[in-house]
C-alpha positions in Angstrom: 39.2 9.8 -59.6 37.3 9.2 -56.4 37.6 10.5 -52.8 35.7 8.9 -50.0 35.4 9.4 -46.2 33.9 6.3 -44.7 33.3 7.6 -41.2 29.5 7.5 -41.7 27.0 10.0 -40.3 27.9 9.1 -36.8 31.4 10.3 -37.5 30.1 13.9 -37.6 32.6 16.3 -39.3 34.7 14.1 -41.6 36.2 15.7 -44.6 36.9 13.7 -47.8 38.7 16.5 -49.7 40.3 19.7 -48.5 41.6 22.0 -51.2 43.7 25.1 -50.5 45.1 25.4 -54.1 44.3 28.5 -56.2 43.2 27.8 -59.7 42.4 24.2 -58.9 40.1 22.1 -61.1 38.4 18.8 -60.3 37.0 17.3 -63.5 35.1 14.0 -63.6 35.7 13.3 -59.9 33.6 11.8 -57.2 33.6 13.0 -53.6 31.6 10.9 -51.1 31.1 11.6 -47.4 28.5 12.6 -44.9 29.0 15.8 -42.9 31.6 18.2 -44.3 32.5 16.2 -47.4 34.3 19.0 -49.3 36.3 21.8 -47.7 37.1 24.5 -50.3 39.6 26.1 -47.9 41.0 28.8 -50.1 41.8 30.1 -53.6 39.7 29.8 -56.8 38.3 26.3 -57.5 36.2 24.6 -60.1 34.3 21.3 -59.8 33.0 20.2 -63.2 31.2 17.0 -64.2 31.6 15.7 -60.6 29.5 13.7 -58.2 29.4 15.1 -54.6 27.5 13.5 -51.8 26.9 14.2 -48.1 24.5 15.3 -45.4 25.2 18.3 -43.2 27.2 21.3 -44.6 28.8 19.0 -47.1 30.1 21.7 -49.3 31.8 24.2 -47.0 34.8 26.5 -46.8 36.3 30.0 -47.3 37.4 29.9 -50.9 35.8 30.9 -54.2 34.3 27.8 -55.8 32.0 27.0 -58.7 30.4 23.6 -58.9 29.2 23.1 -62.4 27.3 20.5 -64.4 27.6 18.1 -61.4 25.4 15.7 -59.5 24.9 16.6 -55.9 23.5 13.7 -53.9 21.9 14.3 -50.5 22.4 11.3 -48.2 20.4 10.1 -45.2 21.6 11.6 -41.9 21.2 10.3 -38.4 17.9 10.3 -36.7 16.5 13.8 -36.0 19.2 15.4 -38.1 18.6 17.7 -41.2 20.6 18.1 -44.4 22.3 21.3 -45.6 24.0 21.3 -48.9 26.3 24.3 -48.3 27.8 26.2 -45.4 29.9 29.0 -46.7 32.5 30.6 -44.4 33.0 34.1 -45.9 34.0 36.3 -42.9 34.4 39.8 -44.4 32.2 41.8 -46.7 35.0 42.6 -49.2 36.3 39.0 -49.7 35.8 37.7 -53.3 34.7 34.3 -52.0 31.7 32.1 -51.8 30.1 29.0 -53.5 28.2 28.9 -56.8 26.2 25.9 -57.8 25.6 26.1 -61.6 23.7 23.8 -63.9 23.7 21.0 -61.4 21.2 18.5 -60.1 20.4 18.1 -56.4 18.8 14.7 -55.7 18.3 12.3 -52.8 20.3 9.1 -52.6 18.2 5.9 -52.8 18.3 5.3 -49.1 16.9 8.8 -48.4 14.3 8.7 -51.2 11.4 7.2 -49.1 12.1 9.8 -46.3 13.0 12.8 -48.5 9.9 14.8 -47.5 10.3 14.2 -43.8 14.0 14.6 -43.4 14.5 18.3 -44.0 17.0 19.4 -46.7 18.1 23.0 -47.2 20.3 24.6 -49.8 22.5 26.0 -47.1 23.1 27.8 -43.8 25.5 30.6 -43.0 28.6 29.4 -41.3 30.1 32.9 -41.0 28.8 36.4 -41.1 29.1 37.1 -44.9 28.3 33.6 -46.1 27.7 33.8 -49.9 25.9 31.1 -51.9 24.4 31.3 -55.3 22.3 28.5 -56.9 21.6 29.0 -60.6 20.2 27.2 -63.7 20.1 24.0 -61.6 17.5 21.2 -61.2 16.3 21.1 -57.6 14.4 18.0 -56.4 11.4 18.0 -54.2 13.5 17.2 -51.2 14.5 20.9 -50.9 12.4 22.6 -48.2 10.1 25.4 -49.5 11.9 28.0 -47.3 15.2 27.0 -49.1 17.7 28.2 -46.4 18.3 27.5 -42.7 19.6 29.8 -40.0 22.8 28.8 -38.3 21.7 29.9 -34.8 18.8 32.2 -34.3 19.0 35.4 -36.2 22.9 35.4 -36.5 24.2 36.5 -39.9 20.8 36.8 -41.5 21.3 40.5 -42.4 24.8 40.1 -43.7 24.7 36.9 -45.7 24.2 36.8 -49.5 22.0 34.0 -50.8 20.7 34.1 -54.3 18.9 31.9 -56.9 18.5 32.3 -60.6 16.8 30.3 -63.4 16.4 27.1 -61.4 13.9 24.4 -62.3 12.2 21.4 -60.7 9.9 20.9 -57.8 12.3 22.3 -55.3 13.0 25.5 -57.3 9.9 27.5 -56.4 10.8 30.6 -54.5 7.3 31.5 -53.5 7.8 30.4 -49.9 11.5 31.2 -49.5 12.7 32.9 -46.3 12.7 36.7 -46.6 15.8 37.6 -44.7 17.5 40.8 -45.7 20.4 39.0 -47.5 18.2 36.6 -49.5 17.7 37.3 -53.2 15.2 34.7 -54.4 14.8 36.1 -57.9 18.1 37.3 -59.2 18.3 39.4 -62.3 20.2 38.1 -65.3 22.8 40.9 -65.0 23.4 40.1 -61.3 23.6 36.4 -62.1 26.4 37.1 -64.6 28.6 38.2 -61.6 28.6 34.6 -60.5 29.7 32.8 -63.6 33.0 30.9 -64.1 34.3 33.8 -66.1 33.3 36.6 -63.7 33.5 35.0 -60.3 36.7 32.9 -60.5 38.2 34.5 -63.7 38.0 31.1 -65.4 38.9 32.2 -68.9 42.4 33.0 -67.6 43.1 29.4 -66.5 40.3 26.9 -66.9 41.0 26.4 -70.6 44.3 24.7 -69.7 42.3 21.8 -68.2 40.7 21.0 -71.6 37.3 20.7 -70.0 34.2 21.9 -71.8 33.2 24.6 -69.3 30.3 27.0 -69.4 32.0 30.4 -68.9 28.8 32.4 -68.8 25.2 31.5 -68.2 23.7 28.4 -69.9 20.7 30.2 -71.2 
């Protein structure tokens, strides 16, 4: 099944899918847009074997979501714009929410490929104070900026966000030049990474099996 918003980059915020359903699973789906393609508005959600494309903040919301074994395609934005894959909206410290990208590939679309090193692409930026984003065991292309993450506005939220990486590979995965904000954990331990699996983070063993999907409940390696 496919979902597409055809507003184009000049349409600015233009959602293709907004999901507010707890224990929702999108399997073998395609979501195409530009800015704000997917809004994971609430509940626990899984995207498995999907294709998701966009430009600015194209995976954003307030829920608890794992994107697993999927192809994340970064598209070409308008002139003088940048790309941010995620913009999590966790507002409070105690909320069990955030976004996990697990065993995925992040690549440029063909139209962006010639300009992928000049059009800046980041793993994410903090939409709200306790923005939580984990990227683990994924293939990161060379389009990802060495600093990895982008501020939303000045120093806002940099001390309260939680950004982490674990076991990534590819030319964009080096953490040597990542930003050093208080909330950034560029080299996560295995035990800490286990907190963000399908099993631990969205309690997947309780409900994902009903989908019949071949899901990784823990870490891949």
